[in-house]
N, C-alpha and C positions, 0 to 999 in steps of 0.2 A: 742665496749669496748676499744680499744686502745686509740679512739679519745675521750673517756669522761675520761680514766685517765689524756691523757693531758691537758685537761681543768679542772679538778680536781688538776692535781699540777699547772697550771698556779693562781687557784686561792688562794692553799699555799703562790705561791712568792709574791701574791698582800697583803697577810693578814701579813704574813712576815714584806712586806716593810711598811704596814699602818700602824704596832705595833712598827716599829721604828723611823718614824717619830715622832710619838705619846709619844715613852720615850724619847725622843730627843730634843722634840717642835721642831720639825725641818719643820719648813714651807717655800717650794719653791714656793711661789704662789704669790711672787711679785718680781721673780727673770725676767731678763729679759739676753738671751744670743745668740747674732748674729752673725752670721759664714759669715764675708762680703766677697763677690765676688762667695761664691757659689750656685750653680743650686737645692741640694736638701736640704730639714730640716732632720736633723738626731739628733739621742737621744743618750746621755750619760748617760747611768745609767737612773736618773731620769730629770736629765736636757734636756730639748728641746732647739736645738741651732735653732735657725730659719734662712731663706733666708733672706739678707738684701735691695730686692727690693719692701717688704712690707713698709720699713720705708725712703726710699730716693729716690727719682726721677732722679737723676743726675749721672754721672759715668758710668764707665764699667768693666765689670767686668775680671779677670787675674788671669793665675795659675803663680808659683812661678817655676825660671829653677831650681835655685839651690838648688837639693832635700837633706834633713837634716834628717836622722831615729829618730833621737831625738825629733824631735818638733813635738808639735800636730795637729792634724788636720784642726782645723782652722787657720793655719798659712799655709798652702799649698794655698789657695787663698788668693785674697786680689779684691780691688775697688779702682779705680785709677781715679783721676778727673783733666783731662788736660786744662777744661774750664774755665778760671780764673775767665770768667765775669758769671759766674752763682753762686749760692747760694749752696755752697754744703756740703749739712746738712744731717743729721739724724733727724727723728721724733721718739722719743724713747718713750714707754707709762709712767705713774709713777704714782703716787699716786697722789688725790685729797687734801688730808691731810699733814699737814708738818712734813715732818720726814725724818730722815737721812738713805742718801743710799753709798756703791760702787758703785764707778762708773770707771769702767776698760775698756783701750782701746788698743788694741794690735797693735801689727806692728812688720812686718817680709817684706824685700824687697826681699831677695831670686833674686835677677836679674832677674827681672818679665820681663822687655823693653829690656833687652838684653845690656845694658849700662855700667854695671859694674859701677852708680853714683848714689850712695844713697841718700836720696832727705834729706832736711830741710825744716820744715814748722810749721806755726800757726794750733792749736786747742784751738777750745773756747767752752764754754759750756755754752747755752741761756745768747748768747753777751758778756759775760766774758772771757777774753783768759785762756784758761786754761793751755798749755804749750807751749811750742817750740819746736817740734819735730823734734830730727836728730837721723835719722834714721840709719847712719853709725856707733851710741856709741851702747856700749855693745859687741865689736869686729865684729859687723855685725849680729851677732844673735836676735831673735826675743828676745823682749824687752814690758814694758808696761807701759803707765803713769795712775798711779791710784790717786782719790781723796777721802775722806770722804767728800759725801756734803749733805747739809740741800737742801732739793727741795722748790720751791715757791709754792707747791700747784695750780701750773696748771695743771696737768694731764699727764704733757708730756715733757722732758729732747730735747732740742735743741744745738746737737754736729756736730757741722762747721768743714770743714777743710780748710786752706786759704792759696793761695802760697804767698809766699815771693819773693823779689826779688832776680834773680839768683838761686833760690832754688832749683827748679825743680818739678815735679809735685807732687801735697800730695796723698797719699795712707791709705789705713786702713785696716787691717786684721779681727779685732776679736771687737764687745763691747758689757762689761757687767756690768750690774747694779744689786744691792743686795739692795732689801730692808732692813734694821734692825729693824726689830720689838721689839728688845732687845735693851737695854740701852750700849752700846756697849762705852768704853772711857771718861770715866764719867766726866772727866775734860773739853772737848771740847766745848767750848763756843757757845751758840746756835747761826742761824743764822749766822756761819764760818766755811770757807769752810778751809778743811787742804791736804794739798798733801803730798803723804806719799813719803818718802824716800829710806829706807828701813822695809823690814819684814824680820827677819833671824832669822833660826830654826838653833842655834850655838850648833856642832857636831852633826847632824844629816844632813838627806837629805833633799832635794826640800819637801813640804807636801801641798796638790789639797783637796779641796773636794770631799769623799769619801763619795757617799752614801749608801752603803755597809759596813760602817766602823762607831764607834762611835769616831768621828773625826773632822775636820776642819769641821763645818756646817753653815760658814758663806760667804764660797764661796772665802775664802780669800787666797792668795797663800804667802806660807814662803819658801823662797831663803834659798839653801843650802849654810852653812855657810862657809865662808873660815877660819880653823881653824888656830889661829895665830901659829908663831912659835914655839913659847914656850912652845906650850899648848897640851894638847892632851885631843881625846874624850874620855866619860866616860856615861854607859850607866848604867839604873838603871829602880827604878820600883817607878810609882805614885800613887795614889791613886784617881783613875778613876773616883769615884763616888763624889771628892767634887767639889764644883762649885765656880771655880776663875774667878775671875776679868776678865771682857773679851771673855771669854769662850777660852782659846788659846787649840788647840788640843793636845790631851795626849802624839802624837809622837813628838813631838816639847819640852812636860815637862821630856819624858822618858830619857834625853839624854843631855848634858851639856859639857864645855868646861872648862880646868882646867891646870893652869900652872905648868909646871913639874921640871924646874931651876929656877924660880923667883918667886917672891911673887907680879907679879902684871902681869895681863894681860890688853892687849890695841887693841882696838878695833877701826879702820877706816872708818870714815863715811864721804862719799863724798856727796854734799850740793850740789843743786840747781842753787843758785848764790851765787857769792861772797857778796855780800852788807847785813847789819845786819839783821837780819829776826830769828823772834821766833818760836822755835822750841817745839814741844811737844813729851818728850822718856817716853817708858815703857820698863821698862825689869821683866826679870822671871825667878829668882833664886830658881830653885829646889836643895833640900840636898838631895845628890843618899849614903850617907852614915850613918850607925849606930853611930852617936857619942857617947861616954863615958861622964858621969858625968863632965869631966876634959876639955872635948874638946871644943869647939869652931868656930863659923867659922861667922867672920864679914869680912868685907871690905869696903874701904872708897872708894868713887865715885867721880871720879872729868871729868867734861864735859869744854872739849877745854880749858882745865885748870885751872879750878873755879870747887872749893870743893864742892858736892853739898849731904853733909853727910855720915852715916855709915849707912850699910847695915846688916842686920843678919837674916843669914839664919835661915830656921826652920829646925823644925823635920824630919829626913825622909822621904823620900816618898812625902813631900807636899810642897808647891810652894809658895811664896811671889812674890805678884806685885807691883813693885814699878814704881813710876808715878811722872816726872818731867816736870812741867809747871808753869808758862811759862821759855823759858832757852832762852835769846838772844844770837846765834851762828853767826861768820860768816863765809863765805866759802872761797876757792871752799871746801876744806879739814878739819876736827876736827876729835880730838883724843878721846876715852873713855878712863878714865884708874879704872878697879878695882884694888885696892892696898889692901893688908890683913891689917889688923889692927893692931895696938901695942899690944895688949891685945887676938886678935885671935892666938888658935893653930892649926888651919886649911887656906890653902890658900882659893883664891875667886874662886867662880864655878858659871857658868851664863848659863843658857837652852836656852834663846831666847831673840832679841830685836826687839822693832818696832820703828822709828824715823818718822815725821810727821813734816812740817813746815805748821804754818799759813798762808792762803791768803791775803797779803796786798791786798785787794778789790780795794783802790784808783789806784794802780799802775798797776792792771789787768783790770781794767774799759778799754772798747774801743767804738770806735762809731761805729764799726762792727756789720750790722745789717744784718738780713736774715730772706725773708718773711716764718714763719713757713708752709710747704706745706704742707697745708689742712690737709685733713683727713689720717690721719695712721692708717692699717690696724694690726687688731691682729689676731691670732691663738691662736685657744681655748685649755688650755694645760690639756691634761688627763695623772694622774700618770698610771694607767693603759693598755693604749694600747700598749705600746712598747712590756711589759714584757708578755704579751699574746701573739701578735705575734711572740714574738722569741718562746715561750713555746708550741703554736701551731703549727706552720707551719714544 
């Protein structure tokens, strides 16, 4: 009888998960999560983290030496590629139709080789340079390179790591590919790639995908925002039933920053290059105050010193999504200023921000080529198995 009871509980748990997926239009069938360097497949809720030996035939596995209790499990291992004469590539399955993906590569050196010398190397996607990876940045902590990428319909992505002179041995900790069945970032151009510069939860903590919450549904990572010195954090409540452009998670919208002693919020953004580039900005403005009939919250928006219009906050509990594209900016650093409009009775307020830069395909294209490494192996993903094992065991 006890065993029957556990099986019944497992069935109920599966029904709840299926109900959640249906109610939130959640579809993880097009997601790939690869834990590089590990020897065991693992589950994180509804996400299956695969071993990377099914996706590459080169390189060697290693564990990190510098332990950090705050890092995620996929950063505890890595695969490194000491042979510079090989095509050190991953072949990652993709849809055969043309569709956008979020592609994210994770890196954490962790002094795995005992040399205390974080390497610098190049990362490629389908023979086009994705990024120069400097693993000493972010103060040596884990970090990601992420792009919003339209696939070519070939059925796979080829992701390669390439040594540069005196740069050290390339490595990688994780690869994630999330198919975007829904239309996000509506002003992004077809056949164009956008590099994520920042995705920030202003006023709140880091937010990730959690299959047991009505939260981030596209496996995006919203970093914890650094509150400007002249601002305080404010927490309120939003209408979780509303459909908002780009589907930002509720936990991002429920907190904001607001200046305390001035009329201006200044946000600093570090760009990947100093040369002029085209940027895509998204701002999420949530009103957390019940405004009276004579109160108004309006703010002037400036990006890199250029006026971009006036933003009007909505009613309490609602969010306005403001997209600015294309905007030409030059690095290495720009400021974004939100200043109280002269007719506004309330100071500016903002909940979240995303910044992308558009790839210059001419500059990124390279003659680097790596043969697609034959047949890749994919594991059938079942949403039921891990929960049955957890409850029945």
